N, C-alpha and C positions, 0 to 999 in steps of 0.2 A: 359323624366322628367314630373312632373306635377306641373302646375303653376296655380294660383289662377286668375291672369289676364294677358293680352299679355303685355310684356315686349318689347318696339318697339326697342330699341337699347341698349340691353343687352350685356355686354362685358364679354366672356368667359376667364377665366385665368386659366390656367392648369399647375400644377408642376408634372412632371413625377419623380418616384422615383424607384430607386432598392428595394429588400426585407430587405436590411440593413438601409433603410430609406435615403441613400444620393441621392442628386438631380441629374438627369440625364440630362434634358431639361426643357425648360419651352415654352409653346406656347399660344398664345391668337387670339382672334376671336370676331368679332362684329357680332351677329344675333339678329333676330328676335325670341322671344320665345313666342309660341300663349299660349293662356289659354288653360287648360286642360291637356290632356296627349298628348306628342309629343317626337319625338326623334330628338335629336342633332347630325349634325354631328362635330366631333371635331378634328382638325389637329395633327396630330401625327407625332414626330419625327421619326427619326431611332433609335431603342433603341435595346440593347443586347437582344439576343434569350432567351426567357425562362419567368420569371413571373416578371410582373413591376407593379405599381401602379400609377394611375391618380388622383390626389389630385385636385378637379375643384371647382371654385368659380366662382358664377353667379352675376357680379356686375351690379349695375345701380347708375349712376351719383357717382361711387367710393364707394358706400356702399354695402355690401354684402347682396343679396338677396335670396341667397341659397348655400349650399355646399355639396359635395360628394366625396367619396374616393372608387375608381372603381379597382378591380384587372384586369389585362389585361395579356393576354397569346400572347407572341409575336412570330411569327414564320415567315419564309422565305423561298420562293421556290428557289431563287439563293441564296446561303449563307454558313454556316458553321455548320456542325452537331456537331463536337465537337473539343474540344481542348486536345490533348493526353499529359499530361507530361513525360518526360523522366524519373523523379526519382522523389521518395518522399520526398527526401531532398536534394538539391543542396549544392555542396561545395562552400564555401565563394569565390573561384577564377573561378569557372566554370561558362561558359556561359549558357544561360536559354535554353536547347535544348528541342523542342516538336514537335508534328505533328499535322497538321491541317486536318480535313475532311471536306469536301465541298459538298452542295446539289445542284441539277441542272447541267447544263453544263456551265462552267468557259469561257467567251468571251475572246476577246482579250484586252491588256490595263489593264486587272485588276490587283490590286496591294493588297497588305495586309502591314497594317500600325500597328506595334508592338509597345507597350509601357509597362514598368516596373513600377509600382509606389510601394513605400513602405508604411509602416502601418501611416506614418507620413504625407502622402499625397504628398509625393514629388516624381516626375517624374524622375526615375535616369538613364533610359536608353531608346532610342526609335529607331527605323529603319524603312525602308519601302524596301520590296522585291516585286518583279515581280512575278505573278502567272501563271505557265504555261496553255496556252489554253486548255481547256477540262481537266484539271487535276480534280481526283477523290480525292486526297489528297496529301500533299507536308511537308517536314520537314523544320521548322523554327530553327534559332538560334538567340540568341541576347546576343551580349558582354554586361557585366555589370561591374560596378565599385564595390570595396568591400561593404559587407552590412553594415547597420548601426541597422539594427533589423532583427528579425527571419522572419517574415511576409511580404510578398508581394502580388501584383495582376498583373497577366498578361492581358493586353488587347489586343485584336486582332480586327483591323477594315478591312472588305473587302472593298476595294473602286473602282469604275469605272468610268472613267471620272470626277474625282473629287467629285462623291457623294457616300456617305456612303450605301453599299446595306445592311450590316449585321454587328452586333458587339457580339463578345464572351468574357468572361472572365474566368480565372482560378486563384485560389490560389496557391501560390507559396512559399514553405519555404526554405531558405538558411540558411546555418550554420553560426551562429553567438553566442555568449555567452559575457554577460557583463565583463569587466575586473575586476578581484578581487582587484585591487588598487584603482578602482573606488568605493567610499563610497555608499551604497545603502540604500534607504528607503522601508524596506519591509514590507507589509501589510497585515495582516491576512484576509481571507475573503472566506466566504463560497460560491461558485458557485451557482448561482440560477438555479431552473430547468426551468425557463423562459428565452429563448434566448434573447428574445428583452430586457428584462429588465437588465438581465446580461450585455448586449452590453452598456446599459447605465450607468450601474455603473462602468464597465472597463473604460470606456471612462472618466467619473467622477475622478476616481482615477489617471489617467494619467495626467489630467488638473491641479489636487490638487498636482502634483510634487511626486506621487509613481512612482517607476520605476521597482520594483518587487513585484508581489503578491504571497501571501502563501496559494494556496488553501487547504483547511482541509478536511481530511478525503476522499480523492478522489482514489479510487482503483478499478480495475477490467479494462475487455476489453473497456468501454466506457466511463472511467473515463477522458482521453484527451480531447474527444470532449464536455465534459462538461466545459472545460475551455478553449476553441477555442476563445471565444472572448477576453481573456486576450492578447492573442498575436496578434489578429487583432487591438487592441487598441495600440499595441507598447510595451507592458510590457512584462518583463521577469517572467517566472514562476517558483516556487520553490515549488513543489507538495509535499503533506504530504500522503506518499502512504502506510503507514502499521503503526500498533501500536504493540507495544511489552508489553504492560502493562496487568496484572492480571484482568478479571473479576470484576467488582465491587460486585458482590455477589455471587462469585464463593465458593465453597465449598472443601475441600480438608483434607485428614489427617493431624494431626499435623506434623509440619515440612517438609510438602511437598507442594512446589508451584504447582500450577495447572493453566494454563497448565508448566510442566517443560521445561526449554529452551534447556535441552539436550535431550528431546524427539525427535527422528529422524521424528516421523511423524507430530509432530508440526512445525520442522523446514523446512520440506518438504512443507507444507502448507504454511507458509509464504514466502518460495524461490519462489514457482508459483505465489503467489500475486504480488511481487515485480516485478519479470520478466515480467510478463503478462502487469501489469500498466507502467513499465518503456519502455516498447516496443511501447506502444501508445504514450507516451508522447515524445519519442525520435526525432520526427520532429520537435517539439517546442524547442528543445535545453536549455532545463532547466538549471538554474545556479546551482540547486543541487537538491538532493531528501531527502527528511526527513522521517525518520523511526518511526516518531510520537514523542507526545509530553507527558511529565509526564509518563514516561516509569520507574517505581519504582519497583525493585526487588522486595521488600517486606521483612517481617521478622522482627524480634526484638529479643531483649535477651530472652524473654520467648516463641518465638516460631520460631527458628532459620532455616534457608533454606538453601539447600534443600536436604532432603535424599528420593526422588523418585527414583525410581529404575534406571533410566536412569541416574540420578545424581550421585548414588552410583558407576555405570560403569564408568563413566567420572572420579569421584575423584580418584578412582583406577589406571586410565589410566594416570592421572595427577600425581600421587604418581611415578608411574614407570618413568616416563620421568624424574621426579626431582629426585629421588634416584638410579635409574639404577639398583639397587639389593637390595633385600628384607634384608640383612644383614645392609647396611646403613640405611634403613627405621627403624629396629629394634633399631639400636643405638640410632637414633634421638627420636625415640618414647617409648624407653625402654619397647620393647614389644618381643615378640618370634614368630612372625608369620613364617609359613613355605612358604607362598607365599601371593603377592599382593591382592590376592582374598580374605583373610580373614580379609583385613582392612575393618575400618567402619567408618564414620564420626563421629567425637565426640564434642559432645556439650559442651559450656562454663562451666555449672555447672560441668559436669562430669570431664572436665580438671581440675577445680578448686581442687575436690575431688581426684583428683589423682595426683595432685601437679606438672605435666607437661603440660604447654601449647603448646609444638611441635604439638601434634595431632589437637588440636583446630584451631592452627594457620594455618596450611595447610589446613583444611577443607574451613578455610575462604577464605584464597588464592586461592584454586582452585574454590571456589563458585563465586569469582569476576572474575577469568579468564573464567569461562563460560558464565557468564553476558557479559563481552566483546566480546566473540567469536559469539555468535548469531548475534550481528550487525556486526561483521567482515565478518561472512558468508553472511548476506543480501547485504553488501557492495560490495563483490567479485561478487556475482550474478548480481547485477545491472550493474556492469562495464564490464561484457560480452555483455551487450546489448548496454550500453552508457558510453562510456570510460572518456567522458570530465569533467562532473559534480562534485561538491563536494555531499559528503553524510555525514549525521549524524543525530542526533535528539536534541531535546530540553527542556526546561522546567523541567528537572530531575537533577539528580546527588545526591549523598548522603555523609554524611561524618562519618557516623555509620559504626563500625566494621561488622555489622549486615546487611546493607543495599546492599552489594554485587556489591558496585561500585569503582572500581580502576580507580580513573581520569587519572593515568598515562598511562595505556593499553589502556583505551577507547580512550585517544587522540593520541594515537599513529596509531590505527586502522581508526579513523574518522576524517575528516577534515570540519565539521560543527557543532558547539555546542552553544546555547544560554540560560543561566540560567535565572532564576528569577530574578529581581531588589533586591527582600528581602533578599537574599543570595548572599552578596558581595564576601564572602569566594570562593564561586563557581566561580565567574567572576574572581577572581585573580588566582585561580588555572587553568582555562581556559588560561590566558593570560600567565601565566608563562609556563605551560606543553605543550601547542600547537603545532603543527607542523607549519612551515611558510606556509602561503597562507590559514589558516584555516579561514572559515567563521565564525564570531564571533562577539555576543554583549550582552547586556542584552534585556530581554523583558519589554516594558515600555507601556503607553496609558492612555487611558481613565478608567483605573482600579479605582473604589472608594475605595479599600483597602490597595492599595500602590502605589508607584511611582508618586504620586501628583495629582490623580483624572484628573481632567480637567483644572488645572490652566496653564495659558499660559507660565508663567516663568518657570515651571517645564518641561512643553514640548519643550521650546527653550534649555532648560539645557540638557535634557537627550541625544540628539545626539552627542554633545560635550563632554559629559562624556565619552560616548563609544569610540567617537574618541580617546581622550587623555589616553585612557587604551589601545590602540593600536588596537581596534576593527574596522572592515571595514564596518560597518552596523549598522542601527538602525531598531529596529524591534517592529512595532505598533499594539497594540490589543484594540481595534477591530473597522473596519472602519464603517461596515454597521450593524445595531443590529436587534433585533427581540423582540418579546413580552417578553421574559426572561431577557432580557439584554437591555433595550432602554435608558439607562443612559451610560452605557459603549461603546460608540460610538465617531467617529470623524466626521461623516457625518450625516447631518439632513435627515429627510425621502424625500425630494425634491432633495437629492443629493449635496445639497450646503456643503462644509466642514465647520466645525465648527470651531470658532475662536482658540481653542487650537491646531486643525489639523493644521491651518494655520500657528501658530507659529511653530510648529514642522518642517512643511516642509519647511518653509523658513530658518530655522537653517541648515537643510540638504541641501539646494540649495546654502548655502553661504559655507558649508564646500566641497561641490562638485566644488567649483568654483577655487580649485587649493590645499586648505589646506589638502585634502584628500591624494593626491599623495605626498605631502611634507612630510606629518607625518607618513603615511604609510610605505614609504620608509627610514624612518630614524631609527636610533637605539636608544632604550630607556636607559636614563641614570640611572644608578645603584647605590643606596646609599650605597651597601656594607650589608646590612641588609637582610637576609632571614627566613625563616619559614622551617624547615627540614619536607619534606612530606616522609611518609612511608606507 
């Protein structure tokens, strides 16, 4: 240290922390600090092997005379070299089996203290086992109760005659998913590239009442690690792992979608993306996977889609499956084809001229099925990796004959769908046509153009509105903002929840006190009036 004058009775106050900022121990000592440069001896506790940080304050008469934060590399001659976990993801009812490797020669009467702590800081299981004399390694097993979250931490302490010689920790992931009849507050969030800031954000989200985060645009081999702070905070993840939208500046020939969803190369690219990404997320037990937002097929009456070569092949195969024989096709189309390979997509203008809507209707129905099929394909591929979660997409849907969207077939294949609040017809279609257990809601939040902006009354209303629609979640956009949308946020820059977010969180907390199980398990009264969907 460097000191301007001698401090005769300085008190050294040192807080020892792990790399996550958690306090490990505190030590104090009273020393004389000479003027000029000198070296101080700081009493150190037994710390986990690896990196730690010593945050030191020099106090004189209770006032801070100086401070510093020092990185410390903790080693042990007699200790534990590693903890080897038996599995990447432990079944909910399985004990935590692992192996411990030692350094040095283990003497008599050495023991290992085992403790498993969950993401909420609760010690859920602990035990103490004897270590064989001279052991270089030994297996351990800790019986545990059913989990309440995915992320846990295993702490192993090597003890001799009551004194802790070494400490090691390991992350443990256990199979657990949020029940689908528990109402969820889902918050959009873009994971930060800064791990420390990301940790603070996720802890703030949990404290504010969020239970599920929706990390956006996360795909690739390292995507899951970008979201690890969410599960460490005890949150459920529902990652957005692909998008099936057209490029904003894409150019394609008239009546052709680029990329065409029927193109085998495009399908293979998406399949590889979702399989790789879901494989990484599997240990986090996501409640679901999103196949993107604002996935619009595109097209209009003046530019009907899609007549790309692969889509024409798909259309002909669809016709063959529907009609079986070319004779039946010719009867419906009033044509004289020799084979299905002669059939071409018929646009609405041509159908009007011909006076027969059947060819155009078949073209639209086949196009709608191709749009459903791409999502069904991706869902099947994800379920080869992770069978448990719900899969769907959000922020899309179309009521036009040219939009390629068939709500009935889409909601047969998918079990997660969240439309925008400005399109109540979409919400009513989801409520009416979904499969039981589908995760559904409306998007709402700090939007300035819809859903009430940042008014507290509106933020209290939307979760209840969603619940009374029979929806099992409330989807909030956006939690943490950036320069392009500083106003559309639920949290201030210092991570305090803003009043309108406090209001919506309080409404969700009240719902989760029992109203959710009561209403989501009930049958909706039908007034006998319906709108025919075709």
